[in-house]
Every structure is written in C-alpha cells, then in structure tokens.
N, C-alpha and C positions, 0 to 999 in steps of 0.2 A: 569292244564289247566283250562281256563275260561269255564263256562257253555256254550256249543255250541248253545243252543237256544237263549242265550243272544248275542252271537257273531253275529248270524243271524239278530236278531232285531236291533242291532247297525249298521249293514251294511245297512239294509233297511232304518234306520233313515237318514243315510248319503245320500242315493239315493234320498229319499224325499226332503231333504234339497238342493240337487243339482238341483232338479226340480222346486225349488221355493215354495214348499209346507209347509214351516215353518222353524223355527230355531231350530237346534239341538245343544245344549250346555250341554254336559255331566258333565262339571265341574263348571257350573254357568257362569255368574251370573244368578239370578232368572229371569224368563220372566216377562215383564211388562204386564199390563192389556190389552194393545193394540196390543201386539205382537201375532204372531201365533206360539206357541211353539210345539215342538215334544218331547214327553217323552217316555221312554222306561222302561218297567218292572212293572209299576204300575198296579194294578187290578182295580182301580176306576178311572174314569174320574175326574180330579180336577174341582171343581165347581167354582173356582175363576177365571178361564180362559174362555173367550168367543170364542176364537179360539185356539183349541189345537188338536193335533193328538197323540193318545196314542197307542203305539206298545206293545202288550202283548203276549209273547210266551207261548205256552202250551207244555206239555210233548211230545217228539217225539215218533212216532210209528215205530216199526221195519218194514223193507221191505227187506226181505231176510236176508242173513248173513252179508252183507257188507254195506247195505244202511239203512237209516233212512228217514222217512217222518217227516220233521220238520213243525210244525204248528204255524202260527202267525196271531193274530187278529190285525187289524188296524182300530181303532175307531176314527171317526173325529167328532168334534163339531165346528160349525161355527155360529156366529152371522151375518147371511146373509140370502138371500132368499133361499128357498128350491132348486131352480134351481142352484144357485151358489154352494150350498153344494153337490148337485148331480154331478155337473161338477167336483169338486175336487175328489169326490169318483170315478168317471169315469177315471180321470187322473191316480189315484193310481192303478185302475184295469188294465189300459193299460200298466202300468209300470211292473206289476208283473204277469199278467195272460198269460199263455201259452208262457213263455219265457225260453230260454236256458241260462244256466250260469248266472242267475240273482238272487241275487247278486253273486259276484265271491268269495265266502267263503264256507268252509265246503264241497267242491266238489259238490256244487249244480249243477245239470245237468238240471233240469226242474222245473218250477214253475207254479202254476195254481190257479185260483180263486175257492174256494169251496163253499162259502156261503155268504149271506149278509142280513142285516135287516136294515130298515129305521125306525128311531123313529120320532115321531111327535115333533112339537114345544114344548119346555119345559116351556112355559109360560113366558119366557124372550126373545123371538125372536131368540132362537138358535135351530138349527136343527142338528140332529146326525144321522150318518150312520156308521154301523159296518160291516166290511168285514173280512172274513177268507181266508187265503192263505195257500196253501201246497207247500213245497219245497222239492224235492228229492235230498238228499245229502249222502255223505259217513258217515258212522259210525266212530266216532273218535277212533283212535288207543289208547289202554291203554299201559302204560309203562310196 
C-alpha cells in the first residue's frame, strides 16, 4: 500500500488544481518559470519557481483505535502582491477548513485548519504563507 499521508497530499493537489490554484503534474514535464506549479512531498520550497504550492505531509497521529489525524502543510509562494497571496491562502483555507469528507480518500470524515504563518517578502517580490491542516480519517488496514 502507498504511504497514506502521500495519498492524502496527492488528493489535495488534485483539488487545488481543480480550483485553478496551480498545475499538478506528478509525472512531468517540469514546470516553466511562469507557471504556478503544485509539488507534493518535498521538504523545501524550490527557489527556482516564483509561483509554487508545496504540499508536505507529516506523520499522522493516532486518534483512538481506528482513526488517525493526518497532517498536511500547504506552503504557497507567489510573485504577487501580499493581498493576492493572502487571497490564494484564503481560498485554500475555505477548501479544507471545517469540511466533511474532503478529500474523499482514507475515510476522511472531517478536516480543519490548525495553524498558519505569513512570511515577509523574500527580497525578490515573492510572498509566502504556510498553513497546516488536519484531516480525521481511518487507520489503514494491515494485511
């Protein structure tokens, strides 16, 4: 079985793409400098992209015998105004904060916003915001 945290991150990447918040291409081709890419699983935000969304899963936490709390950080960088970057962060929050069955994988029953941090301009006119979301889902069954 695939890593369940990665399954969640990929499902969220697909939802973000469906909302027009970037391009998710798991098998390439590489993003161009002007595209808004969505990447999954990396720990560092690529410095070569001006507009990128990075989804980084953390280890899930047990929630009783049958459930897990899956944790996912969504970190965005935009070469745009701070207001436009905040608008994208707010759209992401609306997509995953206090939602039932979103995304529809791993028996996710509820998701919520846990925390966020806003980074200042990086000196190249790019703004960054990181948000952490929690997802209550089922513990994968072992064979």
